[in-house]
C-alpha positions in Angstrom: -56.1 16.2 -41.1 -54.1 16.6 -44.2 -53.6 13.6 -46.5 -50.2 12.2 -47.2 -50.5 13.3 -50.8 -51.1 16.9 -49.8 -48.2 16.9 -47.4 -45.8 15.5 -50.1 -47.1 17.7 -52.9 -44.7 20.4 -54.3 -47.2 23.1 -53.2 -46.8 22.3 -49.5 -43.0 22.0 -49.7 -40.4 24.7 -49.4 -39.1 26.2 -52.7 -35.7 24.6 -52.3 -37.2 21.2 -51.9 -39.3 21.7 -55.1 -36.1 22.5 -57.0 -34.2 19.6 -55.5 -37.2 17.3 -56.4 -37.2 18.6 -60.0 -33.4 18.2 -60.3 -33.6 14.7 -59.0 -36.3 13.7 -61.4 -34.3 15.2 -64.3 -31.2 13.3 -63.3 -33.2 10.1 -63.0 -34.5 10.5 -66.5 -31.0 11.2 -67.9 -29.6 8.2 -66.1 -32.5 6.0 -67.4 -31.9 7.3 -70.9 -28.2 6.6 -70.7 -28.8 3.1 -69.3 -31.2 2.3 -72.1 -28.7 3.5 -74.6 -26.0 1.4 -73.0 -28.3 -1.6 -73.0 -29.1 -1.0 -76.7 -25.4 -0.7 -77.5 -24.7 -3.9 -75.5 -27.5 -5.8 -77.4 -26.2 -4.5 -80.7 -22.7 -5.4 -79.8 -23.8 -9.0 -78.9 -25.8 -9.4 -82.1 -23.0 -8.0 -84.2 -20.5 -10.5 -82.6 -22.9 -13.4 -83.1 -23.4 -12.5 -86.7 -19.6 -12.2 -87.2 -19.2 -15.7 -85.7 -22.1 -17.2 -87.7 -20.6 -15.8 -90.9 -17.2 -17.4 -90.1 -18.9 -20.7 -89.3 -20.5 -20.9 -92.7 -17.0 -21.5 -94.0 -16.6 -24.8 -92.1 -17.9 -26.9 -95.1 -15.3 -25.2 -97.3 -12.4 -24.7 -94.9 -9.8 -26.8 -96.6 -7.7 -26.3 -99.7 -6.6 -23.1 -101.4 -9.1 -20.4 -102.6 -10.3 -20.6 -106.2 -7.7 -19.1 -108.5 -9.3 -19.6 -111.9 -10.1 -16.9 -114.4 -9.6 -13.4 -112.9 -8.3 -15.0 -109.7 -5.3 -16.4 -111.6 -4.6 -12.9 -113.1 -4.7 -11.3 -109.7 -2.4 -13.9 -108.2 0.2 -13.5 -110.9 0.1 -9.8 -110.5 0.7 -10.2 -106.8 3.6 -12.6 -107.5 5.1 -10.1 -109.9 5.0 -7.4 -107.2 6.6 -9.9 -104.7 9.4 -10.6 -107.1 10.0 -6.9 -107.8 9.1 -7.3 -111.5 6.5 -4.5 -111.5 2.8 -5.0 -112.3 2.9 -7.7 -114.9 1.1 -10.8 -116.1 3.8 -13.5 -115.8 1.9 -16.1 -117.8 2.1 -14.0 -121.0 5.0 -14.0 -123.4 7.0 -10.8 -122.7 5.3 -10.4 -119.2 3.3 -7.3 -120.3 2.0 -4.7 -117.8 -1.7 -5.0 -117.2 -4.1 -2.1 -117.6 -7.2 -4.0 -116.4 -6.9 -4.9 -112.8 -6.6 -2.3 -110.1 -3.8 -3.0 -107.6 -5.3 -3.5 -104.2 -6.0 -7.3 -104.4 -2.6 -8.0 -106.0 -0.9 -6.0 -103.2 -3.0 -8.0 -100.6 -1.7 -11.2 -102.2 1.8 -9.9 -102.2 1.6 -9.2 -98.5 0.6 -12.9 -97.9 3.5 -14.0 -100.1 6.1 -11.8 -98.3 4.9 -12.8 -94.8 5.0 -16.5 -95.6 8.2 -16.3 -97.7 6.8 -18.2 -100.7 4.8 -17.8 -103.8 3.6 -21.4 -103.9 -0.1 -21.2 -105.0 -1.0 -24.1 -102.7 0.5 -22.5 -99.6 -0.6 -19.0 -100.3 -4.0 -20.1 -101.6 -4.8 -21.7 -98.2 -3.7 -18.5 -96.4 -5.9 -16.5 -98.7 -8.9 -18.7 -97.9 -8.4 -18.0 -94.2 -8.2 -14.2 -95.0 -11.3 -14.4 -97.2 -13.2 -16.0 -94.3 -12.1 -13.2 -92.0 -13.1 -10.6 -94.5 -16.5 -12.3 -94.9 -17.1 -12.2 -91.1 -16.0 -8.6 -90.8 -18.3 -7.6 -93.7 -21.3 -9.2 -91.8 -20.4 -7.1 -88.7 -19.9 -3.9 -90.6 -23.2 -4.3 -92.5 -25.1 -4.7 -89.2 -23.4 -1.6 -87.8 -24.3 0.4 -90.9 -27.9 -0.8 -91.1 -28.6 -0.1 -87.4 -28.1 3.6 -88.2 -31.1 3.4 -90.5 -33.5 0.6 -89.5 -34.6 -1.2 -86.4 -32.6 -4.0 -84.9 -34.8 -6.9 -86.1 -34.8 -5.7 -89.7 -31.0 -5.2 -89.6 -30.6 -8.7 -88.2 -32.7 -10.3 -90.9 -31.0 -8.3 -93.6 -27.5 -9.5 -92.5 -28.8 -13.1 -92.3 -30.0 -12.8 -95.9 -26.5 -11.4 -96.8 -24.6 -14.2 -95.0 -26.6 -17.1 -96.7 -26.9 -15.5 -100.1 -25.5 -18.2 -102.5 -23.8 -15.6 -104.7 -21.9 -14.3 -101.6 -21.0 -17.9 -100.7 -19.6 -18.5 -104.2 -17.8 -15.2 -104.9 -16.3 -15.0 -101.4 -14.7 -18.4 -102.2 -12.9 -17.0 -105.3 -9.8 -14.8 -105.5 -11.8 -11.8 -106.8 -11.8 -8.2 -105.7 -15.5 -8.3 -104.5 -14.6 -8.9 -100.8 -12.1 -6.1 -100.5 -14.3 -3.8 -102.5 -17.2 -4.7 -100.2 -15.5 -4.2 -96.9 -14.0 -0.8 -97.9 -17.4 0.4 -99.3 -19.3 -0.6 -96.2 -16.8 1.1 -94.0 -17.0 4.2 -96.1 -20.8 4.4 -95.5 -20.4 3.8 -91.8 -17.8 6.6 -91.5 -19.7 8.9 -93.9 -22.4 9.6 -91.3 -19.8 11.4 -89.2 -17.8 12.9 -92.1 -18.5 16.4 -90.8 -15.7 15.8 -88.3 -12.2 16.1 -89.8 -10.9 12.7 -88.7 -13.9 10.8 -89.9 -13.7 12.7 -93.2 -10.1 11.5 -93.6 -11.0 7.9 -92.7 -14.0 8.0 -95.1 -11.6 9.3 -97.8 -9.2 6.5 -97.2 -11.9 3.9 -97.5 -13.1 5.5 -100.8 -9.5 5.4 -102.1 -9.1 1.7 -101.1 -12.4 0.9 -102.8 -11.2 2.6 -106.0 -7.9 0.5 -105.7 -10.0 -2.6 -105.4 -12.4 -1.9 -108.3 -12.5 1.0 -110.8 -16.2 1.7 -110.0 -15.0 2.7 -106.5 -14.4 6.1 -108.1 -18.2 6.4 -108.0 -18.1 6.8 -104.3 -16.3 10.1 -104.7 -18.8 11.2 -107.4 -21.8 10.3 -105.2 -20.2 11.9 -102.2 -19.4 15.2 -104.1 -23.0 15.3 -105.4 -24.4 14.9 -102.0 -22.2 17.6 -100.5 -23.1 19.9 -103.4 -26.8 19.5 -102.6 -26.0 20.2 -98.9 -24.2 23.3 -100.1 -21.0 22.2 -98.3 -18.7 23.6 -101.1 -15.5 23.2 -99.1 -15.9 19.4 -98.9 -17.1 19.3 -102.5 -13.8 20.9 -103.6 -11.7 18.5 -101.4 -13.6 15.4 -102.6 -13.4 16.5 -106.2 -9.7 17.2 -106.0 -8.9 13.8 -104.4 -11.1 12.0 -107.0 -9.4 13.8 -109.9 -5.9 13.1 -108.7 -6.8 9.4 -108.1 -8.4 8.9 -111.5 -5.7 10.9 -113.2 -2.9 8.7 -111.7 -4.7 5.5 -112.9 -5.4 6.9 -116.3 -1.9 8.2 -116.5 -0.6 4.7 -115.8 -2.8 3.2 -118.5 -1.6 5.8 -121.0 2.0 5.2 -120.1 1.6 1.5 -120.6 -0.3 1.8 -123.9 2.2 4.2 -125.3 5.2 2.2 -124.3 7.4 0.4 -126.9 6.5 -3.0 -125.4 2.8 -2.3 -125.9 3.4 -1.0 -129.4 5.4 -4.0 -130.4 3.6 -6.9 -128.6 5.2 -10.3 -128.1 2.7 -11.9 -130.5 0.3 -10.5 -133.1 -3.0 -10.6 -131.1 -1.7 -9.9 -127.6 -3.6 -6.7 -127.4 -6.5 -7.6 -129.6 -9.8 -6.1 -128.4 -11.1 -9.6 -127.4 -8.1 -10.5 -125.2 -9.8 -9.0 -122.2 -7.1 -9.3 -119.6 -4.6 -7.5 -121.8 -6.6 -4.4 -122.5 -8.3 -1.7 -120.3 -11.8 -2.0 -119.1 -12.9 1.0 -121.2 -11.8 -0.8 -124.4 -13.7 -3.9 -123.3 -16.9 -1.9 -123.0 -16.8 0.5 -125.8 -14.9 -1.2 -128.6 -16.6 -4.4 -129.7 -20.3 -5.2 -129.7 -19.5 -8.4 -127.8 -15.9 -9.2 -126.8 -16.7 -12.9 -126.8 -18.0 -12.8 -130.4 -15.6 -10.3 -132.1 -17.0 -11.2 -135.6 -20.1 -9.1 -134.6 -17.9 -6.1 -135.2 -17.3 -2.8 -133.5 -19.8 -0.8 -131.5 -22.0 1.7 -133.2 -24.7 4.0 -131.7 -27.3 1.6 -132.9 -25.7 -1.5 -131.4 -25.0 0.4 -128.2 -28.7 1.3 -128.0 -29.5 -2.4 -128.6 -27.2 -3.4 -125.7 -28.9 -0.9 -123.4 -32.3 -2.2 -124.3 -31.3 -5.8 -123.8 -29.6 -5.0 -120.4 -32.7 -3.1 -119.3 -34.6 -6.4 -119.3 -32.1 -8.1 -117.0 -31.2 -5.4 -114.4 -34.4 -5.1 -112.4 -34.8 -8.8 -111.6 -31.0 -9.0 -110.8 -31.4 -6.2 -108.3 -34.0 -8.2 -106.5 -31.9 -11.3 -106.6 -29.0 -9.4 -105.1 -31.1 -9.1 -101.9 -31.9 -12.8 -101.3 -31.0 -15.3 -104.0 -29.3 -15.4 -107.4 -31.9 -18.0 -108.6 -34.9 -16.2 -107.2 -38.1 -16.4 -109.3 -38.6 -13.5 -111.6 -41.9 -12.3 -110.1 -40.7 -12.2 -106.5 -37.4 -10.7 -107.6 -39.2 -7.9 -109.4 -41.3 -7.3 -106.3 -38.2 -7.0 -104.2 -36.6 -4.7 -106.7 -39.8 -2.5 -106.6 -39.4 -2.2 -102.8 -35.7 -1.3 -103.3 -36.8 1.5 -105.7 -39.4 2.7 -103.1 -36.7 2.8 -100.4 -34.4 4.8 -102.7 -37.2 7.3 -103.3 -37.8 7.5 -99.5 -34.2 8.4 -98.9 -34.3 11.1 -101.5 -37.5 12.5 -100.0 -35.7 12.6 -96.6 -32.7 14.4 -98.3 -30.5 11.4 -97.7 -28.7 11.5 -101.1 -25.5 9.6 -101.0 -26.8 6.0 -101.1 -29.3 6.8 -103.9 -26.6 8.6 -105.9 -24.1 5.7 -105.5 -26.7 3.0 -106.4 -27.9 4.9 -109.5 -24.4 5.6 -110.7 -23.4 1.9 -110.3 -26.5 0.6 -112.0 -25.9 3.0 -114.9 -22.3 1.8 -115.2 -23.4 -1.8 -115.2 -26.2 -1.1 -117.7 -23.6 0.0 -120.3 -21.5 -3.2 -120.1 -21.8 -6.1 -122.6 -21.5 -8.7 -119.8 -25.1 -9.5 -118.8 -24.0 -12.8 -117.4 -21.8 -10.9 -114.9 -24.6 -8.7 -113.5 -24.9 -11.0 -110.5 -21.3 -10.4 -109.7 -21.4 -6.7 -110.4 -24.5 -6.0 -108.3 -23.3 -8.2 -105.4 -21.2 -5.5 -103.7 -24.3 -3.3 -103.7 -26.5 -6.0 -102.1 -26.2 -4.5 -98.5 -27.5 -1.1 -99.9 -30.3 -2.9 -101.7 -31.2 -4.6 -98.5 -31.2 -1.4 -96.6 -33.5 0.3 -99.1 -35.8 -2.8 -99.2 -36.3 -2.9 -95.4 -36.7 0.9 -95.2 -39.6 0.5 -97.8 -41.1 -2.3 -95.8 -40.9 -0.3 -92.6 -42.6 2.7 -94.3 -45.4 0.4 -95.6 -46.1 -1.0 -92.2 -46.1 2.4 -90.6 -48.6 3.6 -93.1 -50.8 0.6 -92.5 -50.8 1.2 -88.7 -52.1 4.7 -89.3 -55.0 3.3 -91.3 -58.4 3.2 -89.6 -59.6 0.0 -91.2 -58.5 -2.9 -89.1 -58.1 -5.3 -92.0 -55.6 -3.0 -93.7 -53.7 -2.6 -90.4 -53.3 -6.3 -90.1 -52.6 -7.1 -93.7 -49.3 -5.3 -94.1 -47.5 -7.1 -91.3 -48.8 -10.4 -92.5 -47.8 -9.8 -96.1 -44.3 -8.6 -94.9 -43.8 -11.8 -92.9 -45.1 -13.9 -95.8 -42.7 -12.2 -98.3 -39.7 -12.6 -96.0 -40.5 -16.3 -95.5 -40.7 -16.9 -99.2 -37.5 -15.1 -99.8 -35.8 -17.0 -97.0 -37.0 -20.3 -98.3 -35.8 -19.6 -101.8 -32.4 -18.5 -100.5 -31.9 -21.5 -98.3 -32.9 -23.8 -101.0 -30.4 -22.2 -103.4 -27.7 -22.3 -100.8 -28.4 -26.0 -100.1 -28.3 -26.8 -103.9 -25.1 -24.9 -104.2 -23.4 -27.3 -101.8 -25.3 -30.4 -102.9 -24.8 -30.2 -106.6 -22.0 -27.7 -107.3 -19.4 -28.1 -104.5 -17.2 -30.3 -106.6 -14.2 -32.4 -105.5 -11.0 -31.8 -107.5 -7.7 -33.5 -107.5 -4.4 -32.9 -109.4 -0.7 -33.1 -109.0 1.1 -30.2 -107.4 4.7 -31.0 -108.2 4.8 -34.5 -106.8 2.1 -33.9 -104.2 -1.4 -35.2 -104.8 -3.9 -32.4 -103.9 -7.6 -32.9 -103.3 -10.1 -30.4 -102.1 -13.5 -28.8 -103.1 -14.4 -25.8 -105.2 -17.7 -24.5 -106.4 -18.7 -25.1 -110.1 -15.6 -27.3 -110.9 -17.3 -29.1 -113.7 -16.2 -32.4 -115.3 -14.6 -30.4 -118.0 -12.5 -28.5 -115.4 -11.4 -31.8 -114.0 -10.4 -33.0 -117.4 -8.4 -29.8 -118.0 -6.5 -30.6 -114.8 -5.7 -34.1 -115.9 -4.6 -32.7 -119.3 -2.3 -30.2 -117.6 -0.8 -33.0 -115.5 0.0 -34.8 -118.7 1.2 -31.7 -120.6 3.6 -30.8 -117.8 5.4 -34.1 -118.3 5.6 -33.7 -122.0 6.4 -30.0 -122.6 9.7 -28.2 -122.9 10.3 -25.1 -120.7 10.0 -22.8 -123.7 6.7 -24.3 -125.0 3.6 -22.1 -125.0 0.0 -23.3 -124.4 -3.2 -21.8 -125.7 -6.2 -22.3 -123.4 -9.4 -20.7 -122.3 -7.9 -19.9 -118.8 -4.2 -19.2 -119.5 -3.4 -17.9 -116.0 -4.6 -21.2 -114.5 -2.4 -23.1 -117.0 0.6 -21.1 -115.8 -0.2 -21.7 -112.1 -0.7 -25.4 -112.6 2.0 -26.2 -115.2 4.4 -23.3 -115.1 4.2 -22.9 -118.9 3.7 -19.6 -120.7 0.1 -19.5 -121.8 -2.2 -17.4 -123.9 -5.8 -17.2 -125.1 -6.6 -18.8 -128.4 -7.3 -16.2 -131.2 -11.0 -15.6 -131.6 -11.1 -15.6 -135.3 -13.7 -17.3 -137.5 -11.3 -17.2 -140.5 -9.2 -20.3 -140.0 -6.3 -19.0 -142.1 -6.1 -15.8 -140.0 -6.4 -17.8 -136.8 -3.5 -20.0 -137.9 -1.4 -17.0 -138.7 -2.1 -15.4 -135.3 -1.5 -18.5 -133.2 1.8 -19.2 -135.1 3.0 -15.7 -134.1 3.2 -16.8 -130.5 4.1 -19.6 -131.4 1.8 -22.1 -129.6 2.7 -25.8 -129.4 -0.2 -27.1 -127.3 -3.8 -26.1 -127.8 -6.6 -27.0 -125.5 -10.0 -27.5 -127.1 -12.5 -27.6 -124.2 -16.2 -27.0 -123.5 -15.9 -23.3 -122.7 -17.2 -20.4 -124.7 -14.1 -20.4 -127.1 -14.7 -24.0 -128.3 -16.2 -23.0 -131.6 -13.0 -21.0 -132.4 -10.5 -23.6 -131.3 -12.3 -26.6 -132.8 -12.7 -24.7 -136.1 -9.0 -23.9 -136.1 -7.8 -27.5 -135.7 -10.5 -29.0 -138.0 -9.6 -26.6 -140.8 -5.9 -27.4 -140.5 -5.7 -31.2 -139.9 -2.2 -31.5 -141.3 -0.8 -28.9 -138.7 -2.6 -30.0 -135.5 -2.6 -33.6 -134.1 -4.8 -34.7 -131.1 -2.3 -36.2 -128.6 -4.6 -36.4 -125.5 -8.3 -36.5 -124.7 -10.2 -36.6 -121.5 -12.1 -39.7 -120.4 -15.4 -37.9 -121.1 -14.1 -36.5 -124.3 -14.9 -33.0 -123.0 -11.3 -31.8 -123.4 -8.8 -32.5 -126.2 -5.2 -31.4 -126.4 -3.7 -30.8 -129.8 0.0 -30.4 -130.6 1.3 -28.2 -133.4 3.4 -30.0 -136.0 7.0 -29.0 -135.7 7.2 -28.8 -139.5 4.6 -26.0 -139.4 6.8 -23.5 -137.6 
C-alpha cells in the first residue's frame, strides 16, 4: 500500500497538478515577501513617528518665550524685517541701512513669511512663532534622518543614531537660536534621501530643489552640487554632470554677481562711517573676505594673511578637527580620547563607502571638512560640523556594523564575542557622556532673563545668557529712556541693541591705537559705548581709558561686568 507521502509527491501527480503546485508555492513566497516588506515599512513608520514626537517633546522645557535672536540671529531677523518692509536686503541697525553680502537669503525669507502671515514685525511675537517653527523643523529632521539612515543601516542602528542626534547638546542649543543650521540641515537631509532615486527625472528635480535651498541657507550648500557632479562623473553619467554643473554655476554666479553689485555700488564705496566695511566688521563684508583677508578677524592688529600665516592656520586647525568630528556624533564636551576613537570609526565608514563605490557622502564630507579647515574660526567648528552630524553618525554605524560582521566570521570564539561587547560598551559610554552634557546644559546654562519690551515686562529662558548678558539688557532698558532717536550706540552685538532699544548701533572699532579708534568712532558718530565682557573689551576699555576727557561712565551693572560710557557733546 502506498504511503501518503508517495501519493502526494509531485512524481505521482498529473503534470498540470505539478505546475499548479509550483505556481501556488511561488505566489505564497511572493505574498510572504510583500507582507514582510509591509510589516517592515509599518515598523519603520511607527519608529519614525515616535522619534518625531520624541524630538518635539524635548522642547517642552524650553517652549516659552521667543527664539534666541542674539548675534547672527539678530542680523537674520533684521534682514527678514527689511524684506517685509520692502526695503530690500539690508541691515536696518546700521547707519545708512547697507545691503549685506554675508548672509544667504533663505532664513530671512523664512522670517519674512512669519511676519507677513502674522501682520507684525514685533520681535516678541514673531520670536515666539519662530520658536514653534524651530520645534517643528527639529522634529522633521529627526524623522528625515531616520528615513535616510534606514536606506544604509539596520533598524536598531538607525534608531540609536537618531537618539544620539536628538539629545546632542549642540543640537539642543543651536536649534534654540535663530541661525540657519536647522533650514540647512533639513534641506541637506532631504537631498540625500531623494538622491538615491535621482535617476528618475522627478526625483532629480526634487533633489536639485533641495540642493538649491541648502545653498540659499548656507553658502557651503554649493558643495552639494560639487559632490553630486563628482559622483555622477565617476558613474560616467555625463548628462547629469552637465545639468548639475550648469545649475551650480548659475546659482553661484547669481550670488557672486549680487555681491559684486553691492561692493561696487556708490553706497558701498562711500560708507556711512569710516570703518563700516573694515575687514573686521564681519557682518558688513562677504564670507570670503572674512576668511582670506586677516590672520584673525577678531585681532586685526595681527595683520593680513600671508602664505606662512595661512599654513599656520591650517596646522592649528588640523589639531582641532578630528576630535570635533567625533564630538559631532555624540557630545560637544566629549572626552578627547573617545572623540578621536569615534572620529576614527567615521573615517573607516567613509572608506567603506568609497570601496562600495558610494561616492557622494564621502565627497560632501571631505569638501565640507576642507572648507572648515581653511577658516580662522576654530571656536565655531562645533557649529560648522553640526549639520554634518547625521552623515558622521551614518559612517560611524556603518563602520561598527562592518567590524561586527568581520568578528562573526572569525573562528576564534573570544574574538567573535569581543566585538559586540566592545560596541555596546562604546555606545554606553557615548550615551552617558551625551546625557550628562545635556543635563548640565539645562542645569547650569539655561538662564532666566528679563527685560522691558516697550512697557511690558518679559521673562523667559535662553541658553548661555550670562550675567553679563543680563547686565547688557538692564543697560539697554536704561539707555532707551535716555537716548534721543538719532543717537547711535556702539556695542559687541549691535543687532540685539537695535531689536531691544530701536537705536542705530554699530560694532566698536577694533583698533589698538586709541587716537585712530577715537577718529573712527567719531565718524559714526557714537554717543553711547558699551564696555562689556565680550571679546572686544580690550579695544573698548582701551579707547575710554585713553580718552578720559571725552568719555564719561554714566551707568554700570550691579556686578560691574558692563559699563556704559557717553561721548562728551563738546567732542563732536
